[in-house]
C-alpha positions as CSV (number, residue, x, y, z in Angstrom):
1,M,-8.7,19.2,72.0
2,S,-7.8,17.2,68.8
3,A,-10.1,14.4,69.9
4,L,-13.2,16.6,70.3
5,E,-15.9,16.4,67.7
6,R,-16.3,19.1,65.1
7,T,-18.2,21.6,67.3
8,T,-15.8,21.0,70.2
9,R,-18.5,19.8,72.7
10,I,-17.2,19.5,76.2
11,D,-20.4,18.6,78.1
12,S,-19.8,15.5,80.2
13,E,-22.9,13.6,79.0
14,F,-21.5,13.6,75.5
15,Y,-18.5,11.6,76.8
16,S,-20.3,9.1,79.0
17,K,-18.8,5.6,79.2
18,E,-21.6,4.1,77.2
19,N,-21.2,6.7,74.5
20,L,-17.4,6.2,74.3
21,Q,-17.8,2.4,74.2
22,I,-20.3,2.5,71.3
23,S,-18.1,5.1,69.5
24,D,-15.1,2.8,69.8
25,R,-17.1,-0.2,68.6
26,M,-18.4,1.8,65.6
27,K,-14.9,3.0,64.7
28,S,-13.5,-0.5,64.9
29,Y,-16.0,-1.5,62.3
30,H,-16.2,-0.6,58.6
31,T,-18.5,2.5,58.7
32,Q,-19.2,5.6,56.7
33,P,-21.1,8.8,57.4
34,I,-24.8,8.5,56.5
35,T,-24.3,11.6,54.3
36,E,-22.0,9.5,52.1
37,K,-24.9,7.7,50.5
38,F,-27.9,9.8,51.6
39,Y,-29.1,13.4,51.1
40,V,-30.4,15.0,54.3
41,S,-33.0,17.8,54.5
42,D,-36.0,18.7,56.6
43,G,-39.6,19.4,56.2
44,N,-41.6,22.7,56.0
45,H,-40.8,25.6,58.2
46,M,-44.1,27.5,57.9
47,S,-47.1,27.2,60.2
48,V,-49.9,25.3,58.5
49,S,-52.3,24.8,61.4
50,D,-54.9,27.1,59.8
51,D,-55.2,24.7,56.9
52,F,-55.3,21.4,58.7
53,R,-58.1,19.2,57.6
54,E,-59.2,15.5,57.8
55,E,-58.7,14.8,54.1
56,G,-56.2,16.1,51.5
57,I,-52.4,15.7,51.2
58,P,-50.9,13.9,54.2
59,Y,-48.8,16.2,56.4
60,Y,-46.6,14.2,58.7
61,R,-45.4,15.4,62.1
62,G,-43.4,14.1,65.0
63,Q,-46.3,12.2,66.5
64,D,-46.8,10.2,63.3
65,I,-43.4,8.6,63.5
66,Y,-44.3,5.5,65.4
67,N,-44.7,2.8,62.7
68,T,-42.1,1.1,60.6
69,F,-43.9,2.5,57.5
70,I,-45.3,6.0,57.5
71,E,-48.3,5.0,55.4
72,S,-49.6,3.2,58.5
73,A,-50.0,6.5,60.4
74,S,-53.1,8.6,60.4
75,P,-51.8,12.1,59.8
76,I,-53.5,15.4,59.6
77,C,-53.9,16.7,56.0
78,I,-53.6,20.0,54.1
79,S,-55.3,21.2,51.0
80,E,-53.6,20.8,47.6
81,K,-54.0,24.6,47.1
82,Y,-52.0,25.3,50.2
83,Y,-49.5,22.7,49.3
84,Y,-48.6,24.5,46.0
85,Q,-49.0,28.0,47.5
86,Q,-46.4,27.3,50.1
87,N,-44.0,25.6,47.6
88,M,-44.1,22.3,49.6
89,E,-42.8,20.4,46.6
90,R,-39.4,21.0,48.2
91,S,-40.3,18.5,51.0
92,H,-42.4,16.2,48.9
93,L,-41.7,12.7,50.2
94,Q,-40.5,9.9,47.9
95,K,-40.5,6.1,48.1
96,N,-37.5,4.8,50.2
97,D,-37.1,8.1,52.2
98,I,-36.4,7.6,55.9
99,L,-38.2,10.1,58.2
100,L,-36.4,10.8,61.5
101,S,-37.9,12.8,64.3
102,I,-35.3,15.5,65.2
103,V,-37.2,18.0,67.5
104,G,-39.2,17.7,70.7
105,A,-39.8,15.1,73.4
106,I,-39.4,12.1,71.1
107,I,-36.2,12.4,69.1
108,G,-34.8,9.4,67.2
109,N,-38.0,7.7,66.0
110,T,-37.8,6.6,62.4
111,S,-40.3,5.6,59.7
112,M,-39.9,4.5,56.1
113,V,-41.8,5.9,53.1
114,Y,-43.0,2.9,51.0
115,T,-45.0,4.7,48.3
116,N,-44.7,7.7,45.9
117,R,-48.1,9.2,46.8
118,K,-48.1,13.0,47.3
119,A,-47.2,13.8,50.9
120,T,-45.1,16.2,52.9
121,C,-43.9,16.8,56.5
122,S,-43.0,19.4,59.1
123,C,-39.5,20.7,59.9
124,K,-39.4,18.6,63.0
125,L,-38.7,15.7,60.8
126,A,-35.5,15.0,58.8
127,I,-35.8,13.5,55.4
128,I,-33.0,11.0,54.7
129,R,-33.1,10.3,50.9
130,P,-30.9,7.7,49.1
131,K,-28.6,9.2,46.5
132,D,-29.1,6.2,44.2
133,K,-30.9,2.9,44.0
134,A,-28.0,1.0,45.5
135,C,-28.5,2.8,48.8
136,R,-30.2,0.3,51.2
137,S,-32.9,2.5,52.9
138,F,-34.5,-0.5,54.6
139,F,-31.3,-1.6,56.1
140,V,-30.3,1.9,57.3
141,N,-33.7,2.4,58.9
142,V,-33.2,-0.8,60.9
143,F,-29.8,0.3,61.9
144,L,-31.1,3.7,63.1
145,K,-33.6,1.8,65.3
146,S,-30.8,-0.3,66.9
147,K,-28.9,0.8,70.0
148,Y,-25.9,1.8,67.9
149,G,-28.0,4.1,65.8
150,Q,-30.1,5.5,68.7
151,N,-27.0,6.1,70.9
152,Q,-25.5,8.3,68.2
153,I,-28.7,10.2,67.6
154,Q,-29.3,10.8,71.4
155,K,-25.6,11.7,71.9
156,F,-25.8,14.5,69.4
157,R,-29.0,16.1,70.8
158,R,-28.6,19.7,71.7
159,G,-30.6,22.3,73.6
160,T,-32.2,22.8,77.0
161,A,-35.9,23.8,77.0
162,Q,-36.4,22.0,73.7
163,T,-33.8,19.6,72.4
164,G,-33.1,18.8,68.8
165,F,-30.8,16.9,66.5
166,L,-29.2,19.3,64.0
167,L,-29.0,18.4,60.4
168,E,-25.4,19.5,60.2
169,D,-24.6,16.8,62.8
170,M,-25.8,14.1,60.3
171,E,-22.3,14.0,58.8
172,Q,-21.1,12.6,62.1
173,L,-23.7,9.8,62.2
174,L,-21.9,6.6,61.2
175,V,-23.5,3.7,59.5
176,P,-21.9,0.3,59.2
177,V,-21.1,-1.2,55.8
178,F,-22.1,-4.9,55.7
179,G,-21.8,-7.6,53.1
180,E,-24.4,-8.1,50.4
181,V,-25.6,-11.5,51.6
182,F,-26.4,-10.2,55.1
183,T,-28.1,-6.9,53.9
184,N,-30.2,-8.9,51.4
185,H,-31.4,-11.2,54.1
186,V,-32.4,-8.2,56.3
187,Q,-34.1,-6.7,53.3
188,G,-36.1,-9.9,52.8
189,V,-37.2,-9.9,56.5
190,M,-38.3,-6.2,56.0
191,D,-40.3,-7.1,52.9
192,R,-42.1,-9.8,54.8
193,L,-42.7,-7.3,57.6
194,H,-44.3,-5.0,55.2
195,E,-46.6,-7.8,53.9
196,L,-47.8,-8.5,57.5
197,I,-48.5,-4.8,58.1
198,T,-50.4,-4.5,54.8
199,K,-52.4,-7.6,55.7
200,S,-53.1,-6.2,59.2
201,Q,-54.3,-2.9,57.7
202,E,-56.6,-4.8,55.3
203,V,-58.1,-6.8,58.1
204,Y,-58.6,-3.7,60.2
205,Q,-60.3,-2.0,57.2
206,S,-62.6,-5.0,56.9
207,A,-63.7,-4.4,60.4
208,E,-64.5,-0.8,59.7
209,S,-66.3,-1.8,56.4
210,L,-68.4,-4.2,58.4
211,L,-69.3,-1.6,60.9
212,L,-70.3,1.0,58.3
213,S,-72.4,-1.4,56.3
214,T,-74.2,-2.6,59.5
215,L,-75.0,1.1,60.2
216,N,-76.1,1.6,56.6
217,L,-73.4,4.2,56.2
218,D,-71.0,2.5,53.8
219,N,-72.0,4.4,50.7
220,Y,-73.5,7.5,52.2
221,T,-72.2,10.9,51.2
222,F,-72.8,13.5,53.9
223,S,-73.8,17.1,53.1
224,T,-71.0,19.6,52.5
225,D,-73.2,22.6,53.3
226,N,-71.7,25.0,55.8
227,T,-74.8,26.9,56.8
228,S,-77.7,25.8,59.1
229,I,-80.7,27.6,60.6
230,K,-81.5,26.8,64.3
231,N,-84.0,28.1,66.8
232,F,-82.7,29.9,69.9
233,S,-84.3,27.2,72.0
234,Q,-82.1,24.6,70.3
235,I,-79.0,26.6,71.0
236,D,-80.1,27.3,74.5
237,K,-80.6,23.5,75.1
238,S,-77.2,22.5,73.7
239,G,-75.3,25.4,75.3
240,R,-73.2,25.7,72.2
241,M,-72.7,28.9,70.2
242,D,-70.0,27.7,67.8
243,A,-71.1,27.3,64.2
244,E,-69.1,24.1,63.8
245,Y,-71.4,22.3,66.1
246,Y,-74.4,22.9,63.8
247,Q,-73.1,21.7,60.5
248,P,-75.8,19.9,58.5
249,K,-73.7,16.7,58.2
250,Y,-74.0,16.2,61.9
251,D,-77.8,16.3,61.8
252,E,-77.7,13.7,58.9
253,I,-75.3,11.4,60.9
254,E,-77.5,11.5,64.0
255,E,-80.6,10.9,61.9
256,K,-79.1,7.8,60.4
257,L,-77.9,6.5,63.7
258,S,-81.2,7.1,65.4
259,K,-82.6,4.0,63.7
260,F,-80.5,1.9,66.1
261,P,-80.9,1.6,69.9
262,Q,-78.4,3.9,71.7
263,I,-76.5,3.7,74.9
264,K,-74.7,6.6,76.5
265,I,-71.2,6.0,77.9
266,K,-72.3,7.1,81.3
267,D,-74.9,4.3,81.2
268,L,-72.4,1.8,79.9
269,I,-69.5,2.2,82.3
270,K,-69.3,0.8,85.9
271,Y,-66.6,3.3,86.9
272,P,-67.0,7.1,86.5
273,V,-65.3,8.6,83.5
274,C,-62.1,10.1,84.9
275,S,-58.8,11.4,83.5
276,G,-55.4,11.5,85.0
277,S,-53.2,14.3,86.0
278,T,-49.8,15.5,84.7
279,P,-47.2,16.4,87.3
280,K,-44.8,19.2,86.4
281,A,-42.6,18.1,83.5
282,G,-39.1,17.2,84.2
283,D,-39.4,17.3,88.0
284,S,-37.4,14.4,89.4
285,R,-39.8,14.0,92.3
286,Y,-42.4,12.7,89.8
287,Y,-40.6,11.2,86.9
288,T,-38.0,8.5,86.6
289,D,-36.8,5.9,84.0
290,G,-38.2,2.6,82.9
291,N,-36.1,0.6,85.3
292,S,-37.8,1.8,88.4
293,G,-40.9,3.7,87.1
294,I,-44.5,3.1,86.2
295,P,-45.6,3.6,82.5
296,F,-47.4,6.9,82.2
297,V,-49.8,6.6,79.2
298,R,-50.4,9.8,77.1
299,A,-52.7,10.4,74.2
300,V,-49.8,10.0,71.8
301,D,-49.4,6.4,73.1
302,I,-52.9,5.4,71.8
303,V,-52.0,4.0,68.4
304,N,-54.0,1.7,66.1
305,S,-56.6,0.9,68.7
306,R,-53.9,-0.3,71.2
307,I,-51.6,1.2,73.7
308,D,-48.1,1.5,72.1
309,T,-45.2,0.9,74.6
310,K,-42.3,2.3,72.5
311,N,-42.4,5.9,73.7
312,F,-43.5,5.6,77.3
313,I,-42.4,8.0,79.9
314,Y,-42.4,6.9,83.5
315,I,-43.6,8.2,86.9
316,T,-42.3,7.2,90.3
317,P,-44.1,4.4,92.2
318,G,-44.9,6.9,94.9
319,I,-46.8,9.2,92.6
320,H,-48.6,6.2,91.0
321,N,-49.7,4.9,94.4
322,N,-50.6,8.1,96.0
323,L,-51.3,11.3,93.9
324,L,-52.6,9.3,90.9
325,K,-54.0,6.2,92.7
326,R,-57.5,7.0,91.4
327,T,-56.4,6.4,87.8
328,K,-54.4,3.2,88.1
329,L,-55.1,1.2,84.9
330,K,-56.5,-2.3,84.8
331,K,-56.2,-4.8,81.9
332,N,-58.9,-4.3,79.3
333,D,-59.6,-0.6,80.2
334,V,-60.5,1.4,77.2
335,L,-58.6,4.7,77.0
336,F,-60.1,7.7,75.2
337,S,-58.1,10.8,74.4
338,I,-59.8,14.0,75.4
339,A,-57.2,16.6,74.3
340,G,-55.3,17.1,71.1
341,T,-56.4,14.4,68.7
342,V,-59.7,13.9,70.5
343,G,-61.5,10.6,70.5
344,R,-58.6,8.4,69.7
345,C,-59.4,5.0,71.4
346,G,-57.3,2.0,72.4
347,I,-57.5,-1.0,74.7
348,F,-55.0,-1.4,77.5
349,D,-54.3,-5.1,77.0
350,H,-51.2,-5.3,79.1
351,D,-50.5,-7.0,82.4
352,F,-48.2,-4.4,83.9
353,E,-49.1,-1.5,86.2
354,A,-49.7,1.9,84.4
355,N,-51.3,5.3,84.9
356,I,-52.6,8.0,82.6
357,N,-52.1,11.8,82.1
358,Q,-54.8,14.5,82.0
359,A,-55.3,14.1,78.2
360,V,-56.6,10.5,78.6
361,A,-59.9,9.2,80.1
362,I,-60.6,5.7,81.3
363,L,-63.8,3.9,80.1
364,R,-64.1,0.7,82.2
365,F,-67.1,-1.6,81.6
366,S,-68.2,-5.2,81.2
367,E,-69.4,-6.5,77.8
368,E,-73.0,-7.4,78.3
369,K,-74.2,-4.9,75.6
370,I,-71.1,-3.5,74.0
371,K,-67.9,-5.3,73.2
372,R,-64.8,-3.2,73.9
373,Q,-63.3,-3.7,70.5
374,Y,-66.6,-2.7,68.9
375,L,-66.6,0.6,70.9
376,V,-63.0,1.3,70.0
377,Q,-63.6,0.6,66.3
378,Y,-66.7,2.8,66.4
379,F,-64.9,5.9,67.7
380,N,-61.8,5.2,65.6
381,S,-63.9,4.9,62.4
382,S,-64.6,7.7,60.0
383,I,-68.1,8.0,61.4
384,G,-66.9,8.0,65.0
385,K,-64.4,10.8,64.1
386,L,-67.2,12.9,62.6
387,I,-69.3,12.4,65.8
388,I,-66.4,13.4,67.9
389,G,-65.8,16.4,65.6
390,K,-69.2,17.8,66.5
391,Y,-68.8,17.7,70.2
392,S,-65.1,18.7,70.4
393,R,-64.4,22.2,71.5
394,Q,-61.9,24.1,69.4
395,G,-59.2,26.4,70.9
396,L,-55.5,26.3,71.3
397,Q,-56.0,22.6,71.8
398,T,-59.1,20.7,70.8
399,N,-60.7,19.0,73.8
400,L,-63.7,17.3,75.3
401,N,-64.5,17.5,79.0
402,L,-65.4,14.4,81.0
403,E,-69.1,15.3,81.2
404,E,-69.2,15.6,77.4
405,V,-67.5,12.2,77.0
406,S,-70.1,10.7,79.4
407,E,-72.9,12.0,77.2
408,L,-71.6,10.4,74.0
409,S,-73.9,7.8,72.5
410,I,-73.0,4.5,70.9
411,P,-75.4,2.6,68.5
412,I,-76.1,-0.9,69.7
413,I,-75.8,-3.4,66.9
414,R,-76.4,-7.2,66.9
415,Y,-74.0,-8.9,69.3
416,D,-72.9,-11.5,66.7
417,I,-71.8,-8.6,64.4
418,Q,-70.0,-6.9,67.2
419,D,-68.2,-10.3,67.8
420,K,-67.2,-10.5,64.1
421,I,-65.8,-6.9,64.3
422,A,-63.9,-7.8,67.5
423,K,-62.4,-11.0,65.9
424,L,-61.2,-9.0,62.8
425,I,-59.6,-6.4,65.2
426,S,-57.9,-9.2,67.1
427,E,-56.6,-10.8,63.9
428,S,-55.2,-7.4,62.9
429,F,-53.5,-7.1,66.3
430,V,-51.9,-10.6,65.8
431,L,-50.5,-9.7,62.4
432,R,-49.1,-6.4,63.7
433,E,-47.5,-8.2,66.7
434,Q,-45.8,-10.7,64.2
435,S,-44.5,-7.7,62.2
436,E,-43.1,-6.1,65.4
437,L,-41.3,-9.4,66.3
438,L,-39.7,-9.4,62.9
439,L,-38.5,-5.8,63.3
440,K,-37.1,-6.7,66.7
441,A,-35.3,-9.7,65.2
442,A,-33.8,-7.6,62.4
443,T,-32.7,-4.9,64.7
444,R,-31.0,-7.3,67.1
445,A,-29.3,-9.1,64.1
446,V,-27.7,-5.8,63.1
447,E,-26.4,-5.3,66.6
448,I,-25.0,-8.9,66.6
449,A,-23.3,-8.2,63.3
450,I,-21.5,-5.2,64.9
451,E,-20.7,-6.9,68.2
452,Q,-19.7,-10.3,66.7
453,D,-19.8,-10.8,63.0
454,E,-22.3,-11.2,60.1
455,S,-22.3,-15.0,60.3
456,A,-23.5,-15.0,63.9
457,A,-26.1,-12.4,62.9
458,M,-27.3,-14.6,60.0
459,V,-27.7,-17.6,62.3
460,Y,-29.6,-15.5,64.8
461,L,-31.9,-14.0,62.2
462,K,-32.7,-17.3,60.5
463,E,-33.5,-18.9,63.9
464,Q,-35.8,-16.0,64.9
465,T,-37.7,-16.0,61.6
466,K,-37.9,-19.8,60.7
467,G,-41.4,-20.0,62.0
468,D,-42.7,-17.1,59.9
469,A,-44.6,-18.0,56.8
């Protein structure tokens, strides 16, 4: 009894061999509770869905915690009026905060706050804030991503239907205390990582700027009127009765784009638009782990125009080859989200087998008229999002059906400009891949420091980063 943790947990998973081994390793090292040097709180506990909007004050949620730096995410926003009405200054984010996902399916993801811009977050995120400037947020963030940080976080998860990591358990989360030379070196690697991410975003933005200027929309301000008069015949033809569909800005966008040749997705693709299926959650007949399973791509995995692999769940090979054989992915498939954050696009540029769930559609086509990266950039751009906003159906969850996706049109611009956009996107991908390699090296160096010593970790880190410039 005396050896049990403070809430006297006796569930067997808590005392697995791996957990005990890592606990012993951490106790043998010089460590301290994370609460020794950091304040811990959470985000807002009120519902703000009625105030969600495309522009305003960033409001980060669990699905936004997938980048090293939170500023790289594309969060939903809230109005400044609502921000002050609800007293959200309590959870105002500050530079060097660490955000930790603590509720839901993806617990343990972390992201750093790099700027002091006005932003806030939901209560499904913990805000880990340094008590003074000497606290090494960058280093602690890397540690939390390591197997020693993740093991502790996952070990302390509680709950059944929905699991969570309780804030009061933070005092049991141990963080190693390393020497200044090693921590400074890791800090330098993270600074370089930030430079690469910033450059990647700049190049990506250049691609969007080129797209908008080509479409003559780079300096255009759309109408903010919220009333429109339509004939019944127009409503009857569209089959839409929702007012959102008829906002004047959509007419203006389509008028501007009508100056270019158009092609509908159904006329572009060589494989019918189809979405996957989602077997019953948690059923062991359908789901397994990464060692024996097939990656199951969800809308949340479509990140920055690519398919992010960090948070995959896995289905069994039997389900992949039988029940879901129609939606097996091929390299260079374009994936399009049709539920939740509708219209998010990414290219599946991996060589491994994978499948999709019901919130994702496959767009499979050759590039005679439209390059894949141009199509992806178009729908992920500010203009593409507006177009998707017109056709999306609002409800408990925003969605588009497959027929509506098939009817979406894409402006055909000069192929050489499409090629320039594609090259910029590719350059952005390369820079981001370099940053991911640096993060992987820094994370592994922290693990080596715990398993061996800081000297061995330094040798490893220098070897892994010597080619970076």
